[in-house]
C-alpha positions in Angstrom: 15.6 -6.5 -42.4 14.8 -9.4 -40.2 11.1 -10.2 -39.4 11.8 -10.6 -35.6 14.5 -9.6 -33.1 14.2 -11.5 -29.9 15.9 -9.8 -26.9 16.7 -12.0 -23.9 18.2 -10.5 -20.8 19.7 -13.1 -18.4 21.6 -13.6 -15.2 23.0 -17.0 -14.3 20.7 -19.1 -16.5 23.2 -21.7 -17.9 20.8 -24.6 -17.5 17.9 -23.0 -19.4 19.7 -21.3 -22.3 20.2 -24.3 -24.7 16.6 -25.5 -24.2 15.2 -22.0 -24.7 17.2 -21.3 -27.9 16.3 -24.7 -29.4 12.6 -24.0 -28.7 12.8 -20.5 -30.3 14.6 -21.9 -33.4 11.9 -24.5 -33.8 9.2 -21.9 -33.7 11.0 -19.5 -36.1 11.7 -22.3 -38.6 8.1 -23.6 -38.5 6.7 -20.2 -39.3 9.5 -19.3 -41.8 10.5 -16.1 -40.0 13.8 -14.5 -40.5 15.2 -13.6 -37.1 18.0 -12.7 -34.8 18.3 -13.6 -31.1 20.1 -11.1 -29.0 21.1 -12.5 -25.6 22.3 -9.9 -23.1 24.4 -11.5 -20.3 23.9 -9.1 -17.3 27.1 -10.0 -15.5 26.6 -13.8 -15.0 29.0 -15.6 -12.8 28.2 -19.1 -14.1 28.9 -20.6 -17.6 26.2 -18.6 -19.4 28.6 -16.7 -21.6 30.4 -19.8 -22.7 27.1 -21.4 -23.7 26.1 -18.2 -25.7 29.5 -18.3 -27.5 29.0 -21.9 -28.5 25.4 -21.2 -29.7 26.7 -18.3 -31.8 29.3 -20.6 -33.4 26.5 -23.0 -34.4 24.0 -20.2 -35.6 25.3 -16.7 -36.4 21.7 -15.4 -35.9 22.3 -15.9 -32.2 24.1 -12.9 -30.9 25.4 -12.0 -27.5 26.3 -9.0 -25.4 28.2 -9.4 -22.2 28.3 -6.8 -19.4 31.3 -6.5 -17.2 29.1 -6.6 -14.1 25.5 -6.9 -13.2 23.7 -3.6 -14.2 20.1 -4.8 -13.9 17.4 -5.9 -16.3 16.6 -2.4 -17.5 20.2 -1.9 -18.7 20.2 -5.3 -20.4 16.9 -4.6 -22.3 18.1 -1.1 -23.3 21.3 -2.5 -24.7 19.3 -5.2 -26.6 17.0 -2.6 -28.0 19.9 -0.6 -29.3 21.1 -3.6 -31.2 17.8 -4.9 -32.5 17.0 -4.5 -36.2 13.9 -6.7 -36.7 10.5 -5.3 -37.8 9.1 -6.7 -34.6 11.1 -6.9 -31.3 10.0 -9.5 -28.8 11.4 -9.7 -25.2 11.3 -12.7 -23.0 13.0 -14.0 -19.9 15.5 -16.8 -20.1 14.1 -18.9 -17.3 11.7 -20.9 -19.6 8.7 -19.3 -17.8 7.8 -17.5 -21.1 6.7 -19.7 -23.9 8.2 -19.1 -27.4 5.0 -20.6 -28.9 3.4 -17.2 -28.2 5.7 -15.5 -30.7 3.6 -16.0 -33.9 0.5 -14.4 -32.3 2.4 -11.6 -30.9 4.1 -10.9 -34.2 0.7 -10.8 -36.0 -0.7 -8.4 -33.4 2.1 -5.9 -34.3 2.3 -6.4 -38.0 -1.3 -7.2 -38.9 -3.4 -5.6 -36.2 -1.2 -2.4 -36.0 -0.4 -2.4 -32.3 2.7 -0.4 -31.2 3.2 -2.6 -28.2 1.6 -5.8 -26.9 2.2 -6.9 -23.3 1.8 -10.4 -22.1 -0.8 -11.2 -19.4 0.0 -14.3 -17.3 -3.6 -14.8 -16.3 -2.9 -18.2 -14.8 0.3 -18.1 -12.8 2.4 -20.9 -11.2 4.0 -18.8 -8.5 3.6 -18.9 -4.8 0.2 -17.2 -4.1 1.2 -15.4 -0.9 4.7 -14.0 -1.9 4.1 -13.4 -5.6 0.6 -13.8 -7.0 -1.4 -11.6 -4.5 1.2 -8.8 -4.3 1.4 -8.8 -8.1 -2.3 -8.3 -8.4 -2.3 -5.4 -5.9 0.7 -3.9 -7.6 -0.8 -4.0 -11.1 -4.1 -2.6 -9.8 -2.2 0.5 -8.5 -0.3 0.7 -11.8 -3.5 0.8 -13.8 -4.9 3.6 -11.6 -1.7 5.8 -11.8 -0.6 5.1 -15.4 -4.0 5.0 -17.1 -3.1 1.9 -19.0 -5.5 -1.0 -18.6 -2.9 -3.7 -18.5 -3.3 -6.6 -16.1 0.4 -7.6 -16.0 2.6 -4.6 -16.5 5.8 -6.5 -15.4 5.4 -9.5 -17.7 8.7 -10.1 -19.5 7.0 -11.4 -22.6 6.2 -8.4 -24.8 6.2 -7.5 -28.5 7.1 -4.1 -30.0 7.1 -2.3 -33.2 10.8 -1.5 -33.9 10.0 2.2 -33.8 9.0 1.9 -30.2 12.2 0.5 -28.9 14.3 3.0 -30.8 12.4 5.9 -29.2 12.4 4.9 -25.5 15.3 4.7 -23.0 15.0 2.0 -20.3 17.0 3.0 -17.3 17.2 2.4 -13.5 14.5 -0.2 -12.9 12.0 1.1 -15.4 11.8 -2.2 -17.3 8.5 -2.7 -15.3 7.0 0.3 -17.0 8.0 0.0 -20.6 4.4 0.4 -21.7 4.2 3.7 -19.7 7.5 4.9 -21.3 6.0 4.1 -24.7 2.8 6.0 -23.8 4.7 9.0 -22.6 6.7 9.2 -25.9 3.4 9.1 -27.9 2.7 5.5 -28.9 -1.0 5.0 -28.2 -2.0 1.6 -29.5 -0.9 -0.5 -26.6 -2.6 -3.9 -26.0 -2.2 -7.1 -24.1 -2.5 -10.8 -24.8 -3.1 -13.7 -22.4 0.0 -15.8 -22.5 1.0 -19.1 -20.9 3.0 -19.0 -17.7 5.2 -21.9 -17.0 6.7 -23.0 -13.7 10.4 -22.3 -13.3 12.3 -25.4 -14.3 15.9 -24.5 -13.2 17.4 -22.4 -10.5 15.5 -19.7 -8.5 14.1 -16.3 -9.1 16.5 -13.3 -9.0 13.8 -10.9 -7.7 12.6 -10.5 -4.1 9.6 -8.7 -2.5 11.6 -5.5 -2.4 10.8 -5.1 -6.1 7.2 -4.1 -5.2 8.4 -1.2 -3.0 11.0 -0.1 -5.5 8.5 -0.5 -8.4 5.9 1.7 -6.7 8.4 4.5 -6.2 9.6 4.2 -9.8 5.9 4.4 -10.9 5.5 7.7 -9.0 8.6 9.0 -10.5 7.6 8.0 -14.0 4.1 9.4 -13.6 5.4 12.8 -12.5 8.1 12.9 -15.1 5.6 11.9 -17.8 3.2 14.7 -16.9 5.4 17.5 -15.8 8.9 17.0 -17.3 8.3 19.6 -20.0 6.1 21.9 -17.8 7.4 21.7 -14.2 5.9 25.1 -13.4 2.4 23.6 -13.9 3.1 21.5 -10.8 5.4 23.4 -8.6 4.1 26.8 -9.5 0.5 25.9 -8.7 1.3 24.5 -5.3 3.7 27.3 -4.6 1.1 30.0 -5.3 -1.5 28.1 -3.3 0.7 27.7 -0.2 1.9 31.3 -0.4 -1.7 32.6 -0.8 -2.9 30.5 2.2 0.0 31.7 4.3 -0.6 35.3 3.3 -4.3 35.2 4.0 -3.6 33.6 7.4 -1.0 36.3 8.3 -3.4 39.0 7.2 -6.3 37.6 9.3 -4.1 37.4 12.4 -3.0 41.1 11.9 -6.6 42.2 11.2 -7.8 40.4 14.3 -5.3 42.1 16.5 -6.2 45.6 15.1 -9.8 44.8 15.7 -9.2 43.9 19.3 -7.1 47.0 19.9 -9.7 49.3 18.2 -12.3 48.1 20.6 -10.1 48.7 23.6 -9.3 45.1 24.3 -5.9 43.6 25.2 -4.3 41.9 22.2 -1.5 39.5 22.7 1.6 39.6 20.5 1.1 38.2 17.0 4.2 36.0 17.6 2.5 34.3 20.5 0.0 32.7 18.2 1.0 29.3 16.7 -1.1 30.2 13.6 1.4 32.9 12.9 4.3 30.4 12.5 2.1 28.1 10.4 1.3 31.0 8.1 5.0 32.0 7.8 5.8 28.3 7.1 3.2 28.2 4.3 4.6 31.4 2.7 8.2 30.0 2.8 7.1 26.7 1.3 5.2 28.6 -1.4 8.2 30.6 -2.4 10.5 27.5 -2.4 8.0 25.5 -4.6 7.6 28.4 -7.0 11.4 28.8 -7.3 11.7 25.0 -7.8 9.2 25.3 -10.7 11.1 28.3 -12.1 14.4 26.4 -12.1 12.7 23.4 -13.5 11.4 25.5 -16.4 15.0 26.8 -17.1 16.3 23.2 -17.2 13.4 22.0 -19.3 13.9 24.9 -21.8 17.6 23.9 -22.1 16.5 20.3 -22.8 14.0 21.5 -25.5 16.8 23.5 -27.1 18.8 20.3 -27.5 15.8 18.6 -29.3 15.3 15.6 -27.0 11.8 15.0 -28.3 10.8 11.8 -30.2 10.2 12.8 -33.9 7.7 10.6 -35.7 8.2 11.9 -39.3 10.2 14.5 -41.2 9.4 15.7 -44.7 11.3 17.9 -47.0 14.7 17.7 -45.2 
């Protein structure tokens, strides 16, 4: 088994690939690591794949995967994780903003300090403050509150993993931003971070825009909900369903009792349906029934998933 697998997702980075690979090879050789470099070409339209092919011919430890079209960074990482065989898996971006000189320390934190996952923290950034730095700080603050992970830079591409972690998570959609949360949801608890060097982009331009913050926040809400309630949906939908139904029922009952009270004392009571509160009460009861049914259906789906044994198993003995 190799000491390190380095997974590099890329899209149109032909200028930076040779320099990055040369830098990685130098660090690996200086530290006497056995290694493999898995470069995942996410549908590049430039000469990236041709360069990867030449690098492989020079060094068989450099491996490549090429997508037919652009699927996104999450798909590229997931494919790289499926191919990785090193004791420690390290991910980094191909734009030379992540420094390979950080690899030895990241490797030691996994192998010697016992971390399951170590996320890089670009404490000093070389991005535009208005369009990247400030939104990134706000974004990560929200992430910490919702996920419970005290990481300052959840979206940093430079991360290190125990091999067991990458074999037990599935990175899909745009969930590459939340790999630490995915690992936490599976059951890996020792997740840390390390301050890493952030370098200014040397070639080309960024492939991500401001829309990633909106999409990322929506993905975090989805991941938070799925992580907490995917195996017990009734605990969410059922509680809210019962609450709405109870409020609606109590409101309807109070409207009816009020009318009977007025009639009993000889007063003139308007029709129940003339009160706007009656319709709000009915709406609450309908919402309550629908939420409860959603929870019930979710439980049926969850039970089917459990029957198919989709859990992450840490150890098996005697089989």
